[in-house]
N, C-alpha and C positions, 0 to 999 in steps of 0.2 A: 504493500500500500504506500509506503514511504517513497517508493521509486516512481510513483505516478503523480505528475503535477496536475493541479487543477488551475485553469486560467480564470482568475477573478476579473470580473467586468468592471471597468472604471466607472461606468455610467450609473451604478447604484449609489455612488458617493455624492452625486450632485443633481440627481433627477434628470439626467440626460440633457443638461443645459450646455455643458462644454464651455470653452473659453474663447471661442471665435467671436461671438457677439452675445453676451449674457442677456441683453435686452430683447433678443429675438425669441419669440414664443415657439413652443414645440408644434410641429406640423408633420404631415406625411405619415399618418397612422400611429404616431407616438403620443402617449399620454401617461404622465406620472401623477398619481393622486395622493393628496396629503400635504401637510405643511409642517412636519416635525422639525423643530429648530436644529440649527447647527450644520446645515449642509456645507460642503466645500465650496469656496468662492474663487479659488485659484489652484493652479497646478501644485504649488507647494503645500497648500492645505490638503489637497486630495492625496498627495504622497504621504503626508503625515497620518492621515486617516487609514490609508492602506497599510502602512507600517504597523499601526495598532492592530488591525485585523490579522495580518500575517503572524503577529506575535502570539496569537491565540489558536493557531492551527498547527497540528503536527505535519511535518514534511516541509518541502520547499516548493513553492507554487509560483505560477506565472501571472502575468497581467494581460488582460484583454483591453486594448486601447482603441478608441474611436478617433477619427481624423480631427474632430472639432476640439480635441483635448491637447493640441499642440501648445508649446510653452513659448510665448513671445510677449515682449513688452509693448508691441504695437497691435492695433486692431487690424486683423487680416480677414480677407474674404476667403471663401471656400477653396478656391484654386490657387490662392497665394501660399498655402502651406507647403513647405518643402522639407526634405529629409533633415536638414540641420535644425529645424524648429522642434525636433524631438530628441535633441542631444541631451537635454537635461533628464528626460525619462531614461535614456540609454545609460547615462552616468549613474543614476539612481539604481537601475537594474544591475549594473556591474558591481556596485558596492554591496548589493544584497544577493548576488548570484542568481538572479531571476531571468527567465525568458520573457519576451513580450510578443503578443499577437496583435494584429491590427485589423481595422475595419474602415473602409471608406464610409462617409456619412452622406447618404442619399436622401436626407430629409431635413426639415427645419431650415429651408432656404427659399428665397423668392423663385429660384429656377425650378423648384419642385412644387410650387403652389398649384399647378394644374393637376397634380396627382400622378404625374408621369415624369420619368427621368430618362433612363437608357432606352425605354420603349416608347418615348414620346413621338407623336406624329410631326412635331416641330424639329427640324434638323438642327436649328440653333441650340435648342434645349439638349438634344442628344449629344451634340458636340461638346457642350459645356461639361456634361457628366462623363463623357468618354475621357476628357482631359483629366477630370477628377479621379477616375478609375485608374488611369495610367500613373498619375502622381502618387496615388495610394500604394500601388505596387512598388514604385520606386522607394517610398518611405518604408514599406515593409521589408524590402530587400536590404535597405541601409541598416535598419534595426537588426535584422538577422545577421548581417555581415559583421557589424560592430560587436555584437554579443557572442558571435561564434556559435549561434544557436538559431536554426531556421525559424522564421516568423510566418505564422499562418495568416494570410490576408483574406478575409472573408467578405464576400459580396452579397449583400441583401438590399433589394430595392422595394419601395412601397407601391410600385405602379399597379393600377387597377381601377375598376369602376364601382361606384356605389350601387348602380343599377345595371341590369343586363345589357351588355353591349351588342351592337349589330355586327361587329366584325372582330372576333376574337383572334383570328389568325394573323392579321396585319401587325398587331403589337408584338406578337411572339416572334414573327419574322424579324422585326426591327430589333428586338432584344438579342436575338441570335447574332445579327450583324454587329451590334454595338459591343457585345461581349467578345466576339471574335477580334474586333479591332483593339479592345483593351488588352486582351491576353496575347495578342499577336505583336504588341509593341516590344521592342528590345529595351531592356532596363539593365542598369549596372548591377552586378552581383546577383543575377537572377536566381542562381542556385540557392541563395539564402532566403528566398521567398517561396512560400507554398500557397498556390491559389485555391480558394474554396468558394463554392456557390451555395446559397441557402434558399430553401423553398418556403412557401407560406400558403395556407388554404384561404384565409380571409383576414380582414383587419378593419380598423376604423377608416371609413371612406372607400373601402374596397370589399364590401361585404358580398357582392355578387360575382366579382371577377378579379382574380389576381393573375397578372401575366406570368410571373415566376412561380407556377404551381409545382407540386412535388413531381408530377409526371414530366413537366418541362425540364426541371433541373436534373432529374434522374437521367433523362435522355442526353442532356447537355454534358453532364459530368462523365457519363459513360463514353460518349463519342469523342469528347475532348480530353478525357483522362484527367479530370480535376477532382479535388477532394469534395465530397458531398457533405453538406451540413444539414443535420436533422435537428430541429428545435422542438423540444417536447411541448411547447406552447403554440405551435403553428399548425396544428391539425384539429380535426373535429374532436369535440370533447369525449367521444366514445372511441377514438382512435389512439393507439399508442405507438411510440417509436421503437420500443424494445423488440417488437416482432419484425421490424423492418431491417434491423442490423444485419442479420445473417442473410437476408434477401438481397441487400445491395452490395455487401462486401466483395462478392466474387467479381464484380464488374467495375469497381472504382479503385484508384490507388490508395485511398485512405478515407477516413471518416472523421468529421468534426461534429461533436455533440454539443448543443447548447442545452444544458440541463436547466429546465425551467419548470413551472407548474401553471398550466392553464386552468382557469376556473370558468366554466360555462361557455364563454366565448374566447376569442383570441386575447390572451392576457399573459402577464409575466409576474406571477406571485413568487414569494420566497420559497425556495425548495424545502419541502418537508420530507420526513422519512416514510415515504409512501410505498405502496406495493409496486407502483410503476418505477420509481427510482431504484428499488431493489432489483426489479426485473431487468432494467437497463444494465446495471452493473453485472448481474448474473450472466447476461448474454455476452458481455465483453470478456468475461473470464472463461465461461464455458466454451466459447468459440475461439479462444486464444487470439482475440482481436486487440488487446491493449496496445501492442506495439504499433498498430496501424491506426490508432484512434487518438484524436486530440480532444480532451474534455474541457469544456468551458462552461461558465455559468451565464445566464441571461435572465435577469429579473430586475425590476426597479420598484421599490415600495417607499414612498415618501411619507407614509403614515406612522412609521416606527423608526427607532434609532437605526441609522443607515449602516453603521459599523456592525451592529448586532445582526442586521439582515445578511451581510456578507458572511459573518462567522457562523450563524445558524445554518445557512444554506450550504456552505462549504463543508462544515463538519458533518452534515447529513449525507452529502455526497461521499465523503470519505468513509463514514460508517457503513454505508451501503456497499462500497467497494471492498472494505475489509470483510464484511459479512460474506460477500461472494467469494473472496479469496480463501476464506476458512471452510467453505463448503466442500464436502468430499465429492468433487465433480467426477473423478474417475469411477468411483463406486456407483454413483447414480447413472453414469453413462453405461457401465457394464450391466447393471440391472435392466436398463432399457433395451440393450442389445440382446439380452437373454430372454426378453419377453416377460420379465418379472415386474409387471406394472403395479402389482399390489405392494411389493417391497419398495418400489420407487416412491409410491404415494406415502407409504408409512414413514419412510426416512425423511422425505420432504416435510411432512407434518411434524415429525419429531425435532427437526432442525429449528423450527420456529421457537422452541423453548430453550435452545442451547444458550449458554451464557456468553454470547458474543460481546456483551458490554464489558465483561471483565478483561477481555483482550484489548478492547478499545481504551479502557481506563489505564491499562498498563502502558500502552503505546503513548498516550498523552503524558503520563508520568515520566516515562523515559525521555520524551522529547521536551520536557520541561515546559509544557503548556498546561493550562488549567484542566483539571479532571472534573467531569460532570458539568453542572450548572455554574461552577465557580468562575467561568469566563465572564459572566455577567457583572461580577463585582469589579473587574478591571474595566469593562466597558462603561459602567456607571461612573467610575473614578475619572476616566478620560472625558466623559461627557461633562462632568462637573468642572474639570480643570481646563478643558479646551473648547468643546463644542458650545457650552453655555455662554462663552465670551463672544461668539459670532452673532452679528446682527442679521 
């Protein structure tokens, strides 16, 4: 478990506002609800908050960074961000021995107000976002090269219609052409960047039609051999991604998981220790997919302490992973191959009462991080000393 890094998402720390133009409201299917005090207002504050979260987690984990979180003393527009604007993040990562993953930001910008970016019917809009996509890959490659640790650069776009469109095919053809242009561009240190594409079923403002559906990106990732991103909150409430892992792995070079929790509609709630979370980790271990999988978190809750949200979600992901690793997978597999389905069921049920928590507590103790709920005392102390001072 300690050898598997989880990529913590920066956008939980400030409600997906970023530092490009904090006065700009969220748009493009993104909404954070709540007004809990103490959110990060600068890159330095965000790094401080992340440091506090990492201190409460066993293992050494990564950071998942969006393009709007560059570190500059000047107000920059979306396509003004260049690789050097992320050097402070790179220096921080080097000091802490962390890897960084990256995401272009295809939302919260006037050029996305139509609801379309790379799949827009307007060539000027498409060209703007194609440039942003290429710049983002350059930034990802720069980060990966500087850290000596490949950076996963993940593409998600909000493009779609609130109501049923008359022409679904046209936008998808345009998206193919735009993505091919973005990924076809030569970038420095390309080997240090790993391209990923992320699907979605529906969202705010795109309830009836999303251009980048699961089927679209499954076909694109397979034909172009890109990493496929499966987000646990991007499917129908009755649909799970744990069942998809073994179905897609034979066809793509790798998998990126955004571990999240959808509630009723497309949403990103703090990850809990749910049956589906356990099933996701079981599939990764049982299928021997961990070496081909990048695990990241994706949720944003502004109604509770933001550092606690990171810590609770990440610790739950790690607990589920540990539980899967402790499972007698070989024995279960042998029972299944022998047709002993009764024994398989009996053992699976018996495992539910095994004292996994004792192993988890020992790992936390050995890693010098809080055992059990004790992490909340440190979060409360940080809130009192740091977060409460922010206006």
